[in-house]
Residue frames as qw, qx, qy, qz and C-alpha x, y, z in Angstrom:
[[0.447, 0.490, -0.439, -0.606, 78.38, 106.73, 93.23],
 [0.791, 0.063, 0.600, -0.102, 77.15, 103.61, 91.55],
 [0.479, 0.004, 0.683, 0.552, 77.90, 102.02, 88.17],
 [0.288, 0.746, 0.569, 0.191, 74.92, 103.66, 86.49],
 [0.094, -0.967, -0.043, 0.234, 75.99, 107.16, 87.63],
 [0.451, -0.509, 0.510, 0.527, 79.59, 106.50, 86.58],
 [0.466, 0.254, 0.711, 0.462, 78.53, 105.35, 83.13],
 [0.180, 0.898, 0.398, 0.047, 76.34, 108.43, 82.64],
 [0.216, -0.914, 0.154, 0.307, 79.23, 110.74, 83.60],
 [0.346, -0.522, 0.640, 0.444, 81.83, 108.98, 81.47],
 [0.689, 0.435, -0.186, -0.549, 79.75, 108.09, 78.35],
 [0.124, 0.264, -0.953, -0.077, 80.41, 104.36, 78.75],
 [0.736, -0.196, -0.391, -0.517, 77.63, 101.82, 78.40],
 [0.649, -0.475, 0.479, -0.351, 76.99, 99.75, 81.51],
 [0.985, 0.149, 0.085, -0.018, 77.38, 96.59, 79.44],
 [0.589, 0.632, -0.343, 0.368, 80.84, 97.79, 78.42],
 [0.271, -0.677, 0.505, -0.463, 81.70, 98.54, 82.05],
 [0.833, -0.259, 0.404, -0.275, 80.67, 95.03, 83.11],
 [0.886, 0.415, -0.189, 0.088, 82.74, 93.47, 80.33],
 [0.444, 0.568, -0.473, 0.507, 85.83, 94.74, 82.14],
 [0.047, -0.300, 0.633, -0.712, 84.82, 95.00, 85.80],
 [0.287, -0.370, -0.882, 0.059, 82.59, 93.08, 88.18],
 [0.263, -0.861, -0.430, 0.071, 81.73, 96.20, 90.18],
 [0.072, 0.950, -0.139, 0.271, 83.10, 99.59, 91.25],
 [0.682, -0.644, 0.340, 0.067, 85.35, 97.87, 93.78],
 [0.838, 0.070, 0.358, 0.405, 87.29, 96.04, 91.07],
 [0.405, 0.799, 0.105, 0.431, 87.68, 99.29, 89.12],
 [0.303, -0.913, 0.210, -0.176, 88.97, 101.08, 92.22],
 [0.820, -0.394, 0.361, 0.205, 91.36, 98.23, 93.00],
 [0.754, 0.399, 0.255, 0.455, 92.77, 98.40, 89.47],
 [0.156, 0.899, -0.033, 0.408, 93.32, 102.16, 89.74],
 [0.586, -0.765, 0.264, -0.043, 94.90, 101.75, 93.19],
 [0.871, -0.137, 0.348, 0.319, 97.27, 99.08, 91.91],
 [0.593, 0.633, 0.169, 0.468, 98.19, 101.17, 88.87],
 [0.084, -0.937, 0.129, -0.314, 98.99, 104.23, 90.99],
 [0.690, -0.619, 0.372, 0.050, 101.03, 102.26, 93.53],
 [0.873, 0.186, 0.296, 0.339, 102.73, 100.43, 90.67],
 [0.397, 0.825, -0.002, 0.402, 103.88, 103.75, 89.25],
 [0.337, -0.859, 0.327, -0.206, 105.44, 104.74, 92.56],
 [0.864, -0.291, 0.389, 0.131, 107.08, 101.32, 92.86],
 [0.760, 0.508, 0.152, 0.375, 108.58, 101.73, 89.37],
 [0.094, 0.908, -0.199, 0.357, 110.06, 105.05, 90.43],
 [0.632, -0.664, 0.389, -0.091, 111.51, 103.47, 93.57],
 [0.914, 0.018, 0.332, 0.232, 113.02, 100.59, 91.63],
 [0.599, 0.680, 0.059, 0.420, 114.51, 102.85, 88.96],
 [0.120, -0.906, 0.243, -0.324, 115.85, 105.30, 91.55],
 [0.772, -0.524, 0.360, -0.001, 117.37, 102.52, 93.63],
 [0.465, 0.679, -0.551, -0.139, 119.27, 101.19, 90.65],
 [0.792, 0.093, -0.601, 0.058, 119.38, 97.76, 92.23],
 [0.477, -0.073, -0.621, 0.618, 120.35, 98.94, 95.72],
 [0.312, -0.820, -0.385, -0.287, 117.78, 100.43, 98.04],
 [0.636, -0.545, -0.156, 0.524, 120.58, 101.13, 100.51],
 [0.390, -0.155, 0.235, 0.877, 122.13, 103.54, 98.00],
 [0.169, 0.725, 0.608, 0.275, 118.84, 105.02, 96.76],
 [0.168, 0.100, -0.041, 0.980, 119.00, 108.76, 96.16],
 [0.006, 0.593, 0.730, -0.341, 116.02, 109.97, 98.18],
 [0.085, 0.548, -0.015, -0.832, 116.13, 113.46, 96.66],
 [0.197, 0.154, -0.703, -0.665, 115.69, 112.04, 93.17],
 [0.100, -0.327, -0.940, -0.004, 113.03, 109.62, 94.38],
 [0.042, 0.625, 0.545, -0.557, 110.94, 112.37, 95.97],
 [0.140, 0.456, -0.264, -0.838, 111.32, 114.70, 92.99],
 [0.218, 0.025, -0.827, -0.518, 110.13, 111.96, 90.64],
 [0.085, -0.428, -0.877, 0.202, 107.35, 110.92, 93.00],
 [0.114, 0.573, 0.270, -0.765, 106.07, 114.50, 93.19],
 [0.229, 0.315, -0.519, -0.761, 106.08, 114.66, 89.39],
 [0.169, -0.158, -0.949, -0.213, 104.23, 111.35, 89.23],
 [0.010, 0.536, 0.706, -0.463, 101.58, 112.55, 91.69],
 [0.174, 0.515, -0.049, -0.838, 101.18, 115.77, 89.69],
 [0.252, 0.185, -0.714, -0.627, 100.70, 113.75, 86.50],
 [0.371, -0.335, -0.852, -0.154, 98.01, 111.66, 88.26],
 [0.083, -0.153, 0.361, -0.916, 96.59, 114.51, 90.34],
 [0.625, -0.190, -0.169, -0.738, 92.90, 113.75, 89.92],
 [0.805, -0.123, -0.576, -0.070, 93.20, 110.10, 90.91],
 [0.472, 0.004, -0.602, 0.644, 95.44, 110.80, 93.90],
 [0.213, -0.199, 0.192, -0.937, 93.27, 113.73, 94.97],
 [0.729, -0.229, -0.339, -0.549, 90.20, 111.51, 94.85],
 [0.819, -0.137, -0.544, 0.117, 91.86, 108.75, 96.90],
 [0.481, -0.024, -0.481, 0.733, 93.65, 110.98, 99.43],
 [0.029, 0.037, 0.226, -0.973, 91.46, 114.07, 99.82],
 [0.479, -0.111, -0.287, -0.822, 88.00, 114.03, 98.23],
 [0.901, -0.232, -0.058, -0.363, 87.01, 110.53, 99.38],
 [0.144, -0.623, 0.763, -0.099, 89.91, 109.03, 101.32],
 [0.893, 0.146, -0.363, -0.223, 90.40, 105.47, 100.13],
 [0.616, -0.618, 0.469, -0.139, 91.67, 103.37, 103.02],
 [0.941, 0.114, 0.275, 0.161, 92.64, 100.48, 100.74],
 [0.563, 0.732, -0.083, 0.374, 94.80, 102.78, 98.61],
 [0.196, -0.840, 0.381, -0.332, 96.41, 104.37, 101.65],
 [0.830, -0.377, 0.408, -0.054, 97.10, 100.92, 103.15],
 [0.883, 0.357, 0.141, 0.270, 98.70, 99.73, 99.90],
 [0.321, 0.827, -0.219, 0.408, 100.90, 102.82, 99.79],
 [0.489, -0.723, 0.421, -0.246, 101.92, 102.38, 103.42],
 [0.940, -0.100, 0.317, 0.074, 102.78, 98.74, 102.72],
 [0.724, 0.593, -0.016, 0.353, 104.95, 99.81, 99.78],
 [0.017, -0.857, 0.343, -0.384, 106.81, 102.34, 101.96],
 [0.718, -0.521, 0.429, -0.169, 107.35, 99.74, 104.69],
 [0.950, 0.203, 0.177, 0.158, 108.53, 97.17, 102.15],
 [0.540, 0.716, -0.169, 0.408, 111.16, 99.56, 100.79],
 [0.267, -0.788, 0.427, -0.353, 112.39, 100.36, 104.26],
 [0.904, -0.255, 0.341, -0.020, 112.80, 96.67, 104.96],
 [0.832, 0.444, 0.046, 0.330, 114.96, 96.50, 101.82],
 [0.220, 0.822, -0.243, 0.466, 116.92, 99.59, 102.87],
 [0.220, -0.572, 0.610, -0.502, 117.35, 98.57, 106.52],
 [0.791, -0.075, -0.568, -0.216, 117.02, 94.76, 106.68],
 [0.457, 0.066, -0.711, 0.531, 118.97, 94.55, 109.92],
 [0.191, -0.171, 0.332, -0.908, 116.39, 96.74, 111.69],
 [0.607, -0.246, -0.559, -0.508, 113.47, 94.30, 111.40],
 [0.639, -0.286, -0.674, 0.237, 114.18, 92.83, 114.84],
 [0.115, 0.185, -0.338, 0.916, 114.33, 96.21, 116.61],
 [0.007, -0.506, -0.761, 0.406, 111.59, 96.70, 119.23],
 [0.232, 0.729, 0.321, -0.558, 108.69, 98.77, 117.92],
 [0.240, -0.150, 0.625, 0.728, 109.93, 98.44, 114.34],
 [0.097, 0.523, 0.783, 0.322, 106.37, 98.01, 113.06],
 [0.116, -0.855, -0.396, 0.315, 105.16, 101.05, 114.98],
 [0.247, -0.592, 0.254, 0.724, 108.03, 103.19, 113.71],
 [0.194, 0.067, 0.729, 0.653, 107.42, 102.13, 110.11],
 [0.028, 0.699, 0.709, 0.093, 103.68, 102.83, 110.47],
 [0.158, -0.831, -0.178, 0.503, 104.37, 106.33, 111.81],
 [0.230, -0.409, 0.468, 0.749, 106.84, 107.10, 109.02],
 [0.153, 0.292, 0.802, 0.499, 104.58, 105.75, 106.28],
 [0.032, -0.796, -0.597, 0.099, 101.63, 107.69, 107.68],
 [0.202, -0.740, 0.017, 0.642, 103.70, 110.87, 107.89],
 [0.226, -0.155, 0.618, 0.737, 104.87, 110.58, 104.28],
 [0.041, 0.498, 0.774, 0.388, 101.35, 110.03, 102.96],
 [0.165, -0.812, -0.447, 0.337, 100.06, 112.73, 105.29],
 [0.226, -0.536, 0.211, 0.786, 102.55, 115.20, 103.83],
 [0.099, 0.111, 0.713, 0.685, 101.44, 114.41, 100.27],
 [0.080, -0.672, -0.733, -0.075, 97.80, 114.71, 101.34],
 [0.195, -0.752, -0.225, 0.588, 98.43, 118.08, 102.99],
 [0.178, -0.291, 0.452, 0.824, 100.13, 119.29, 99.82],
 [0.017, 0.340, 0.790, 0.510, 97.16, 118.18, 97.74],
 [0.158, -0.765, -0.601, 0.168, 94.76, 119.96, 100.10],
 [0.137, -0.915, -0.018, 0.379, 96.85, 123.17, 100.02],
 [0.792, 0.297, 0.249, 0.471, 98.73, 123.13, 96.69],
 [0.261, 0.838, 0.032, 0.478, 99.22, 126.90, 96.58],
 [0.447, -0.846, 0.205, -0.206, 100.61, 127.05, 100.11],
 [0.858, -0.346, 0.333, 0.185, 103.17, 124.24, 99.92],
 [0.216, 0.768, -0.557, -0.228, 106.63, 124.61, 98.45],
 [0.985, 0.097, -0.090, -0.112, 107.16, 121.19, 96.87],
 [0.551, 0.509, -0.533, 0.392, 110.94, 121.46, 97.18],
 [0.254, -0.470, 0.567, -0.627, 110.54, 122.02, 100.91],
 [0.898, -0.099, 0.131, -0.408, 108.12, 119.08, 101.05],
 [0.883, 0.313, -0.328, 0.124, 110.73, 116.88, 99.37],
 [0.250, 0.561, -0.568, 0.547, 113.50, 118.21, 101.66],
 [0.549, -0.394, 0.439, -0.591, 111.48, 117.53, 104.81],
 [0.968, 0.041, -0.002, -0.246, 110.59, 114.05, 103.59],
 [0.725, 0.439, -0.448, 0.284, 114.22, 113.24, 102.75],
 [0.022, -0.539, 0.583, -0.608, 115.40, 114.50, 106.15],
 [0.749, -0.265, 0.320, -0.516, 112.76, 112.48, 107.94],
 [0.979, 0.159, -0.084, -0.091, 113.48, 109.31, 105.99],
 [0.539, 0.556, -0.504, 0.382, 117.23, 109.80, 106.28],
 [0.239, -0.524, 0.560, -0.595, 116.88, 109.91, 110.06],
 [0.906, -0.157, -0.184, -0.347, 115.20, 106.50, 110.20],
 [0.752, 0.199, -0.544, 0.314, 118.47, 104.74, 110.86],
 [0.103, 0.326, -0.534, 0.773, 119.00, 106.87, 113.96],
 [0.620, -0.271, 0.107, -0.729, 115.43, 106.38, 115.17],
 [0.945, -0.048, -0.243, -0.213, 115.41, 102.62, 114.83]]
């Protein structure tokens, strides 16, 4: 899709589009940052100042609700046209929060690999759910994610 096609589909004049964005890339980056920012807000609020004490069940419940409320954008970036920049930003956010939760584990061999696998698995689970929304029990998705993330301390 190009700017002209987007403006035809969204009844916005191209001149108006270019008043706000340089190109489609800057629009996508803004949407990516807004979506990741929403997840980061949930993490911060759920952590209540301590990522070590964060209630993962509450975090995943609120994250699922957030994804549902931004279904079209997340579906576009995870399923319809996977957006590697968005996925990388989300992985970085997951890794950042694990560094806050387990700061003493940064020096463990293969720490980066383990964090990459976990971040990929979490995003993969959300993507699978979005691809098969009628087949996935979201409570089970949250439970599996919590169990996996809770086991990080034993893995690292």
